[in-house]
N, C-alpha and C positions, 0 to 999 in steps of 0.2 A: 660761746666759742667764737673766735675770730674766723672769718672765712678762709684766711690764709692757712690756718691750722687744718680746717676741713680739706682744703685743696692738697695739702701734703699727705693726708690720709688717702685721698683719691689717687694721688700719684703712686703711693705704695700699693694700693689695690690693683691699679692698672698693671703693675709689674709682677703681681702674684698669681700663680697658676693653681696652687693647692687650694681646694675648697675649704679644708680645715683651717688653713691660715687666713683665708678671706673671712671666714666666720669669726675668727678671733679678732681680726682687725675691726670688723663691723661692731663686734661686742664692745671693744675699747671705745669706739666712737660714741656708742649709746651711753656708756658709763660716764663719758666726759661732757655730755650735753646737759643743758639745763632742761627743766620740765617744759618750758615754753618753746624750746628749740626742736624737740623730738619730732613732732608731727611734720613740720616743714622740712626737716632734714631727711626724713624718710622719703618724701617725694623727690627731693633733690638727688638722693642716691639712686633713684630710678630714672633720673634725667627728666623729671617732670616738676610742675609746680602744684598740681592738684592730682587727686586720684584719676586713673584712666577714664572712669565712667563719667567724669564731669566734662571731658572733651575739650579742655582749654589748650590751645596750640599757640605758638608764638607767631606763626604766619610770617616768618622772616626768611627771605631767600638767601642763598649763598652770595648772590650779587650784592645784596644789601650789606652783608658782613664785610665783603671785600671793600666796599666804599667806606665803611666804618674804619677799617684798618688803614686804608689809604689816608684818611683824615688824621690818623695818629702818627703818620710818617713825618719826621722833622725835616726841615729844609736841609738839603745836603750841603755841608761845608767841609772844609779840610778837617776841622775838629770833630764834626758829627756827621758821618756818612749816612746815606739812606740805607734801606734794607739790603740793597745790592751794591752799595758803594757807587751808585750812579746819581747824576743830577735828576731831580724829580720832574723837571720839565722835558727831559729827554730820556725815556718816554715818561708819560704822566704816572703819578703814584699808583693809580688804579691798575694800570698795566703791569707795573712792577709786582704788586701784590698778587694779581692773577697769575703772573709768571711763576712766582714762588709757590702758589697753591698747586699749579700743575706739576711742579717738581716734587713737592712734599706729599700731596694728595690728602692732606688733613688740615682743614682750616683752623682747627684748634691749635695745632703746632705752629702754624703761621702766626696766629694771634699771640702765642707765647713769645715768638721771636720779635714781633713788632712791638709788643708792650715792654719787652726787655730793653729794646733800643730806646723806646720812649722814656723809660725810667732813668736811663743814663743822663738825660737832661732835665728830668722832672722827678726828683726823689719822692717816694711815697710818704705822704705826711701823716696818714692815719689809716690803720687797718679797719676795714668794715667788718661788722659782725655777720654771722650767718643770717640773722633776721633782717639786717639792713640790706644785704644783697638780695635776699628773697623778696622783700617788698619792692625793690627797684625792678627786679625781673618780672614780678607780677604786674607792676604798672606798665611795663613794656608790652607784655603779652595782652593786656586788656585794652591797649590803644586801638581805636577803631574810628571809622568815619573818614571824612575828607582830609587829605594830607597826612593820614595816619602813618604811612610808611616813612615819611620824612621825620615825623615826631619820634617814631621808633628808632630811626637811625641816630637822631640827636641824643636820645636817652642812652643808647648803647655806647656811643662815644663817651658820654659823661661818666657812665659806669666803668668803662675800661680805663679811663683816666684815674680811677681810684683803686685799681686792682694791681696786684703783683703779677708777674708773667705767668706763673703756674695757675693762679686763679683765673686769669684771662683765658687760658686754654680750656679749662673745664666749663666756664660760663659760656664760651662760644659753642662748645659741643652740646651743652644743655639747650641752648637757643635753637640749634639746628636739629635737635632730636638725635644726636649722634653719641650720646654718652653710653657706652657699652663697657661695663666693667666685669662682665663674666659671672654675674650672679642673678638669681631670681628672687621672687617673693618668698619662696621656700627657704632660701639661704638667709634672708632677712629674719625670718621667724626662728631659724636655728640660732642666729646671733642674738636675738632678743632673749631667748632662753639662756644662752651662754652668759649674757651680761648679768643676769639675775642669779643663775644657779651654778655657773661654771661648767655647764654641760648642756646637752640637748634634751634633758628630761621633760621639759614643759613644751616642747615643739608640738606634740600631738594636740595638746590643749589649745595652743595658739592657732594651729591650723583649723581646728573645729570652730573656733570663734570667728576666724577670718572667713570661713565658708558661709557663715550666717550673715556677715556684714563685711563685704569685700572692700575694706579701706584700711590699708596697712598703716597709714599715718595715724588714724584714730585708734586703731588697735594698739600700736606701740605706745601712744600717749597714755592710754588707760592702763596698760600692763606695767610699764616701767615705774609708775608713781606709787605702786603698792609693794611695800617691802616684805610684808608677811606672806609666806607661801600659801597658807590656807585661805587667806583673804583674796589673794590673786585668783586662785582656782574658783572660789565662790563668785567673784566678780565676773569672770569670763564665762563660767558655765551657767550661772543663774541670771545675770543681769545684762550680759552683752548679747542682745537678741537682734532679730531682724529689725531693720529700720526702713520705713517707707522712703523710697527715693535713693536708697543705696542697694546695689544689686546683691542677690544671693548667688554664690558660685553654683552654676547649674550642675545637676546630675548628668553624667555621661554613661554611655553603654560600654560594657565589656562585649567580647565576641565569643560565641560558641558556634559549633558547626553542625549540630543535629538536635532535633527536638528531644531525643532520648537523653542527651547530655544535659539539656536545659532542665528537664523534669528531675533528673537525678540530683542536680545541684540545687534547684530552687523549689522543688516539691509541687507547689501550686502557683500558677501565674495568672496575671491578667495580660493578655496579648492585645496589642494595638497595631494598626497599620503604620509602617514606616514611610512617612511622606518625604518628598524631595523639596523641602521648604527651608525657611529661615527661622531658626530658633529665636523665640522672643519671650522675654520675661516682662510681664505687665504689672506695674505698681499703680494702684488706684486708691484715691480717698475722696469722698464726697466733700464738697465745699463750693465757695464762690470766689474764684473759679475752683473746680476740682483739681486735685493733684493727679497728674497722669504722666508717667514716665515709662519708657520701654528700654530694654537692654538686650543686646545679642549675647550669644554664648561666650564671647570673649570680653564681656563686661563693657562693651561700647554703648554709649547712650544714643538711642535712635528715635526719640520721640517725634521729631519732625518728619520722620519717614512715613508715618502712618496717620494721616489726618482723619481717616475714618473712625479712629478710636475715640474721637471727641464725642461720639454719639453713645458711648457705652454706659454713661451714668444712668440712662433710662432703662438699661437692660439688667443691671446688677442689683441684686437684693442684699445690699450690705453698705456699711459705712466705709470700709476699707478692705483691701485684699491684695495679695500678690499671686498672679496666675502664671503658670508655665504653659507655653503654647508653641505652635508651629504656624508661622505665617506663610500662606501658600497663595500664589497668584492664580487667577483664573481668566479664561477668555470670556469677556462680557457677552459675546454674541452666542456662545454655545454653553457656557457654564462649566466647561471642562477645565480641569487643573492644568497648569503649565509648568515648565521645568524650573529648576532652581536658578539657572542662568538668566532666565527671563524675570523671575521674581526679584533677583538681586539688583536689577536695574532701578528698583525703588530707592536704593541706597545712594542718595545724591544730596548735594547742598542746594541746588537750584532747580527750579521747574518741578518741584515735588507734587504740587496739585495737578499739574498736567499729566505727569507720569502716573499718578494715582487713578486718574480717569482711564488712562490707556492700559494700565496693569492693576486692576483692583485686586484686593487680597481678602481672604477670610482667615480667621484665627481659629485653628483647631486646638481647643484647650484640653489638656490632659492631666493637669495637676494643680493643686491649691496649697500654697506654702504658708499663707498668713491670712487670717480673717478677723476683722474687727478687733484688732489689738492683740490677738492670740497667735503665737508661733505654733505652726502645725507640723513642722518638718520631722518631729520625733514621733508623730502619730503614725499608725499603720496605714499603708496605701488604701485599704478598703475604707477606712474612716475618712481619709481625705477625699476619696472619690464620692462618698455619700454627701459630704458637705458641698462638694463642687456641683453635684447634680441639683441641689436645692438653690444654688447661687444664681442661676440664670436658665432660661429656656433658649433653645437654638433659635438663632435669628440670622439676619443677613451678614452680621459681622462676627459674632461669636458662635462657635459650634462645638458641642461636646464630641470628643474623639470616640470613635467606635471601640467597643471593648469585647473581649472574648475570654471568659474565665475557664480554666481547665487544669487538670493534673494528669491528663492523658496525652502521651507523646504522639500517638497516632492522630488524634483529633487536632492537636497543635500543628502537626505537619500538614494536614488538610487545610487548616486556616492559612498557613504560610503559603501554600501553593495557590490558594484562592487569591491572596493578596498579590502574588506575582502575576497571576492571570489578569488581574485588574490594572496592571501596568504600574504597580507600586514597587518600591525598592525592596520590600520584604516586611518583616514584623519586628516590633520591640516587645520583649516579654519582661514583666515586672513582678517581683515576688510580692504576694498579696499582703503579707504581714510586715513588710519592711518599711522603715522610715525613709525620708528623703535624704539620700546620701550624696552629697556634693562630690564632684570630680568623678574619676573613673576608678573607684575602689570597691572592693567587695563584689558580691554577685546579686545585687538587688535589681539591676537593670541589665539586660542582655539583648543585643541585636543579632539578627540573622538575616543576611542579605542574599540576594540571588547570586549563585556562582555565575561566572561570566558567560556561561552557556556552552562551553566546549570542554571536552575532557582534557585534563592535564593543566588546567589554568587555576590561578589563585581564586579562592572562593569569595574574595572580597577585594575591594579597591583599597588603596593606602593614601593617606594624606601626608605628604612629605614637604620638607623645608628646602627651598632653593637656596643653596649656599654660595653659588657663583656660576659663572658660565665660561665656555670656551669659544674662541673666535671661530667663525665658520670657514669652510673651505668650499671650493667650487661655486655652485649657485648661491650657497648661504654666505659666501664671503661678503656679498653686498649688504647683508643684514647685520654683519658684525657680531653674529652669534650663531653657533652651530648646535650646541648642546648645553645642558645645564647639569651641574653637580647637585645632587639632592641628598637629604639625610633625614634621620628621625631623632626624636628627643629621648635621651636616657635620663630619667628622673633620678636614678640612684647616684649617678656621677655628675648630674647637671651639665651634661655635654651633648652636643649635636654630633651624631655619628653618621658617616657616609654610607649610602645604600645603593645608589645607582647614578649613572650618567644617562640623561634622557634627551633624546633628539627626535624620536618618532612620535607620531600623533599630533604634530604641530603644523598647522597650516601656515602659510606665509603671513597671514594677518595675525595669528596667535603668536608666532615667533617674534614678530615685530613688537607686539604688546609685552611679551615676556622681557624683551631687552629694555623697553622703556621702564618697566616696573623694577627690573634689576638695577638699572642705572640710578634710579631714585634711592636705592639702598647701597650704592657702591661705596666701598671703603678700601683704602690702600693696603691694609694689612689683614691677615687672617684674624677674624674675631676670636676673642678669648674662649667663647663657648664651643668652638669647633675643634674636633679631633679628626685630622685628615692625614692620610698617608702621603708622603712626598711625591709619589708617582701620580697622584690624582689632583694635584694643586691646579685650580682653574686659572685662566688668564685674568679674570676679573672676580674679585671677592664681593660678596653682598652681605650686609648685616642681616641677621635673622628677621624675617618679617613677611616674606612671601610664601604662602602655602598653596600647593597644587595637589589635585587628586590624580593618581596614576593607577593604571591596571598593569598586570604583568602575567606571564605564563607560569612562572614558578620562582621559588626561592632556592638559591644555591649557596653552598658554603663558599666564602670568599676570604683569601688571605690578604687581600688588598684593602677592601672596604672595612672601615673601623667598626661597623655594626656586626662584623663577623659573617654576614650574609650579603647577598646581592640579588637584585631582581633580574630575571632572564626575560628579555624582550619587553622592557618597560614602555608604556605608552601614556602620553599626556591625555587626561580626560577633561579637566576643567579647573579653573581657579577656585580656591576656597576662601573667598573674601570674608566669610563669616567666622573664620577660625584664626586665632593668633598662633604664633609658631610653637608655643608650649602646649597647644592643643592638637598638635600633629600626632600621627601614629607613634606610639611609644615603643621602646625596645621590648618591653614586656608583652605588648599587644602583638608585635611582629612574631615573637616566639610562639604565640598561640594560633597564628594563622596557618591554615592547612591548605592542601591542594585538593581540588575537586577531581574525582576519578570517574 
């Protein structure tokens, strides 16, 4: 397929609000692609070149793209005016492009205009294919070392010279990480099923396969090449298994509010302390050198974050395994566990070794998903636990998580109260005979946290998406931000729904950091994923990406907030850098949250 054709599809997707229509358009794209194009196109549709866990970024700044577009500006003549109809030396071309960017607010649209003007004097000689554009983008992203920014700039200029205006718009957005077309991985799976069956009947099968190996490009490539329905099912259910080095979608907890409810729903459970740490999935294989990769709950690759794991080959009695664990920092002088906000300081690109000495971590291991070539996620929890116990003995790096098995709600309540008295967040309860269920579905894992401590308050905190912010007044006018609009994810409609405006609980330092983070995600238009009442429109929109934890006194019915409810007296607690926006509190979760009395 020519990239110009794909760009026209993207143009149509951008203008489409209906999820069903988006699914149909994506299905048509998949039907038109060759087998060789499927995997790469999946990544491009997500605004990426590789799956998220591989962590490849363009490292191209807005200023670099502005310089690229300035170089495409023709010399202003009577026959061929510049972008603004002004002579390029009064002011320089870069200033003109910057001026246009400030007016439009979308560098992709500016690129479209610049390339359209460029094309008037330089007709497009040949349309590049999807694979040709992909390879050029990959080459740009992989440039590194001395003078790499100049080489990137030169290659982007050369690529733009071979693109039509619409293609230039979307290539620019992809490079800047700003391609937001209003659909998720789940919609892509709907469209894959639609492409093969004309409906969503195979979505559940696709999702189950994706949860075992979270790479939508590989999954689409394997799925679309098998025309026979029975063979597709066999291929995905029997052959598409866990692959070392590719993350498994982690299991997440549902919420319940009493131990009686827990036992009624789950019968018998293994309860574990709920630590305030960083969720880590560890992939290991013996070798020279050994394979060792770690992933967070949002599938981000973090292997460099944990240099102490290089010692684990001597502790593990296996050839290969995938462990589910919680990384928790501790004070080296006292041995006491430290807070999540301190542990997350390990998440950095530079000075990792120094920070590892300052904030050492232990890995509290609670599950085993794969062992010596065998997938274990369908085995009961008790069997996985037995294999895990034999895998290693507690040491200075890996520690078995404490367990308490019971079917008695009174004993479970005592265990929960003991965990709170020890300063922990609460407990996680897991059904003893359940397999490992990725995502937040079913009732195999349930968490119960401490009520905030005062009567009439929500019994749990919420993780919400920052959708935009409002300019400050009074003292906060100097910060340029006074409050944030926040929302939650509705998986059923694939939309972000508003829940609260938050301005309290923010210190001056935190408020300044919120603004910096929001401005990195700033976008001129309301993102397609957002459903917002006109009365709540923020002064500055943000792309979904920033998740924060908030507490509140209660939930009230709201005719204004699109979640149908609102938080009363919401308060900022902390940033949740370990979660992506689709892992925020869901509408279904919100409806299950109760008030402590």
